[in-house]
C-alpha positions as CSV (number, residue, x, y, z in Angstrom):
1,M,-16.0,7.3,20.7
2,N,-12.7,5.5,20.5
3,I,-13.0,4.9,16.7
4,I,-10.4,5.7,14.0
5,T,-11.6,7.4,10.9
6,L,-9.9,6.5,7.7
7,Y,-10.5,8.2,4.3
8,G,-9.9,5.6,1.7
9,A,-11.3,3.5,-1.1
10,A,-11.6,-0.1,-2.2
11,G,-8.5,-1.2,-4.1
12,S,-6.5,1.8,-3.1
13,G,-3.6,2.6,-0.9
14,S,-5.9,2.6,2.1
15,V,-6.4,-1.1,1.8
16,P,-3.1,-2.2,3.5
17,V,-4.0,0.3,6.3
18,E,-7.4,-1.3,6.7
19,A,-5.9,-4.8,6.6
20,A,-3.5,-3.8,9.4
21,M,-6.3,-2.4,11.5
22,T,-8.4,-5.6,10.9
23,L,-5.5,-7.8,12.1
24,I,-4.9,-5.6,15.1
25,G,-8.6,-5.7,15.9
26,L,-9.2,-1.9,16.0
27,D,-12.5,-0.2,15.7
28,Y,-12.5,2.0,12.6
29,Q,-14.7,3.5,10.0
30,V,-13.9,4.2,6.4
31,V,-15.1,7.4,4.6
32,E,-15.2,6.1,1.1
33,A,-13.5,8.6,-1.2
34,P,-12.2,7.3,-4.5
35,T,-10.3,10.6,-5.2
36,W,-9.4,9.6,-8.8
37,E,-13.1,10.0,-9.7
38,G,-13.1,13.8,-9.4
39,D,-13.4,16.9,-7.2
40,V,-16.5,15.7,-5.4
41,E,-14.6,12.7,-4.0
42,R,-11.4,14.7,-3.4
43,D,-13.4,17.3,-1.5
44,K,-14.5,14.7,1.0
45,V,-10.9,14.5,2.2
46,A,-10.0,18.2,2.0
47,A,-11.0,19.0,5.6
48,A,-8.6,16.4,6.9
49,N,-5.9,16.6,4.3
50,P,-5.3,19.7,2.2
51,M,-3.7,17.5,-0.5
52,R,-7.1,15.8,-0.9
53,Q,-5.4,12.4,-1.0
54,I,-6.0,9.0,0.5
55,P,-5.3,7.3,2.8
56,T,-5.8,9.9,5.5
57,L,-6.3,8.7,9.1
58,V,-7.8,10.6,11.9
59,T,-7.1,9.2,15.4
60,P,-9.7,9.2,18.1
61,R,-7.9,12.2,19.6
62,G,-8.3,14.1,16.3
63,E,-4.7,13.8,15.2
64,I,-4.3,13.5,11.4
65,I,-1.8,11.1,9.8
66,T,-1.3,11.0,6.1
67,E,1.0,8.9,3.8
68,S,0.4,5.2,3.8
69,A,3.8,4.1,5.0
70,A,3.7,6.5,7.9
71,I,0.2,5.3,8.9
72,L,1.3,1.6,8.7
73,I,4.4,2.2,10.8
74,W,2.4,4.2,13.4
75,L,-0.2,1.5,13.6
76,A,2.4,-1.3,14.1
77,D,4.4,0.7,16.6
78,S,1.4,1.7,18.6
79,H,0.2,-1.8,18.9
80,P,3.3,-3.9,19.5
81,Q,1.2,-6.8,20.8
82,A,0.1,-7.4,17.2
83,R,3.7,-8.0,16.2
84,L,3.3,-6.3,12.8
85,A,6.7,-4.6,12.8
86,P,10.1,-5.3,14.2
87,G,10.7,-3.4,17.5
88,I,13.2,-0.5,17.7
89,D,15.9,-2.8,19.0
90,D,15.2,-5.7,16.6
91,P,18.1,-6.2,14.1
92,R,15.5,-6.3,11.3
93,R,14.3,-2.8,12.1
94,A,16.7,-1.0,9.7
95,Q,15.6,-3.1,6.7
96,F,11.9,-2.7,7.7
97,L,12.3,1.1,7.6
98,R,14.3,1.0,4.4
99,W,11.7,-0.9,2.4
100,M,8.7,0.8,4.0
101,C,10.2,4.1,2.6
102,F,11.4,2.6,-0.7
103,I,7.9,1.5,-1.7
104,P,6.2,5.0,-1.6
105,A,9.4,6.8,-2.8
106,S,10.2,4.6,-5.7
107,I,7.0,2.7,-6.6
108,Y,3.8,4.4,-5.2
109,S,5.0,7.8,-6.4
110,M,4.9,6.6,-10.0
111,F,1.1,6.4,-9.9
112,W,0.7,10.1,-9.5
113,V,2.0,10.3,-13.0
114,R,0.7,7.1,-14.5
115,D,-2.9,7.7,-13.4
116,V,-3.1,11.1,-15.0
117,P,-0.2,11.2,-17.5
118,S,-1.2,14.7,-18.7
119,R,0.3,16.0,-15.4
120,L,3.7,15.7,-17.1
121,A,3.0,14.8,-20.7
122,G,0.6,17.5,-21.5
123,E,-2.3,16.8,-23.9
124,D,-0.3,14.8,-26.5
125,P,-1.9,11.3,-26.6
126,A,1.3,9.7,-27.8
127,A,3.3,11.3,-25.0
128,Q,0.8,10.2,-22.5
129,V,1.0,6.6,-23.7
130,E,4.8,6.7,-23.5
131,V,4.6,8.1,-19.9
132,Q,2.4,5.2,-18.9
133,R,4.8,2.7,-20.5
134,R,7.8,4.2,-18.9
135,T,6.2,4.4,-15.4
136,A,5.2,0.7,-15.7
137,E,8.8,-0.2,-16.6
138,R,10.1,1.8,-13.7
139,V,7.8,0.1,-11.2
140,A,8.9,-3.3,-12.6
141,E,12.5,-2.3,-12.3
142,C,12.0,-1.2,-8.6
143,W,10.4,-4.5,-7.8
144,R,13.3,-6.3,-9.3
145,V,15.8,-4.3,-7.4
146,M,14.0,-4.9,-4.1
147,D,13.7,-8.6,-4.8
148,E,17.4,-9.0,-5.4
149,Q,18.1,-7.6,-2.0
150,V,15.5,-9.1,0.3
151,R,16.0,-12.5,1.9
152,P,12.5,-13.6,2.8
153,G,11.5,-16.4,5.1
154,R,7.8,-17.1,5.3
155,F,7.4,-13.3,5.0
156,L,9.6,-10.5,3.8
157,L,11.5,-10.0,7.0
158,G,11.6,-13.6,8.1
159,D,8.9,-15.7,9.7
160,D,6.8,-12.9,11.1
161,L,4.1,-11.1,9.2
162,S,4.6,-7.3,9.1
163,V,2.9,-4.3,7.6
164,L,5.6,-4.4,5.0
165,D,4.1,-7.6,3.7
166,L,0.6,-6.0,3.5
167,Y,2.0,-3.0,1.7
168,V,3.8,-5.1,-0.9
169,A,0.8,-7.4,-1.4
170,I,-1.4,-4.5,-2.3
171,A,1.1,-2.4,-4.3
172,S,2.0,-5.4,-6.4
173,R,-1.6,-5.7,-7.7
174,W,-1.4,-2.3,-9.4
175,T,0.1,-1.8,-12.8
176,P,2.1,-3.6,-14.2
177,R,0.1,-6.1,-12.1
178,R,0.9,-9.4,-10.6
179,A,2.1,-11.4,-13.6
180,R,4.9,-8.9,-14.2
181,F,5.6,-8.7,-10.4
182,Y,5.9,-12.5,-10.2
183,A,8.3,-12.4,-13.2
184,E,10.5,-9.6,-11.7
185,A,10.3,-10.6,-8.1
186,P,10.3,-14.4,-7.7
187,R,11.4,-14.2,-4.0
188,M,8.7,-11.9,-3.0
189,A,6.1,-13.7,-5.2
190,E,5.7,-16.6,-2.7
191,V,5.3,-14.1,0.1
192,V,2.5,-12.1,-1.5
193,R,0.7,-15.3,-2.3
194,R,1.0,-16.3,1.4
195,V,-0.4,-12.9,2.4
196,D,-3.3,-13.3,-0.1
197,A,-4.1,-16.6,1.6
198,L,-4.1,-15.4,5.2
199,P,-7.3,-16.9,6.8
200,A,-7.8,-13.8,8.9
201,L,-8.1,-11.6,5.9
202,Q,-10.2,-13.7,3.4
203,A,-13.5,-11.9,4.1
204,F,-11.6,-8.6,4.2
205,W,-10.0,-9.1,0.7
206,A,-13.3,-10.2,-0.7
207,E,-14.9,-6.9,0.4
208,R,-12.1,-4.4,-0.1
209,F,-10.0,-5.7,-3.0
210,P,-11.4,-8.9,-4.5
211,F,-8.9,-11.1,-6.4
212,G,-9.3,-11.4,-10.1
213,A,-7.5,-13.0,-13.1
214,D,-4.7,-10.4,-12.9
215,D,-3.8,-11.8,-9.5
216,A,-3.3,-15.4,-10.5
């Protein structure tokens, strides 16, 4: 069958990947694996990804792709008719790649520490709280730096929606959450609200990452 398999979970880094596949119109199935819940969930992913992390995508040919940014770029480039990324000769391509790499390197990576602060802080509760505080501050700082340098139109790269918009719209809902994101990144704030309101994704958002008070 010509179906993509995605290991992921509601509210997680698999959601922008699922949103992109929904917009493209691909057939895909999700193996629900909220890996933060323990080894049973992580073991679901182990056969496809030894790191036992989501998202992990398996193509219909059996090729495995990990890392959310890589998956999003691959999806967009493999389906140029969907116009979800600037083409290789597009003058916006450099900034697209820049920010697609910036998010996982500078922002997404913080959650490996924040979600389980004992990884770096040990068992000291006070140290764990401080790690969580500092990672939230670092994420906020990175959003501010990005916001100072982007020049959005209707979307982050101009008038065309891209997988970068989907990526930012999801990552900005994680700690320190949207209120802080809106304060630190006023240029991007209007863009993510526009992504939230895309008619083609309303049913999808309701199922995979419902909006709450933190997103207002």
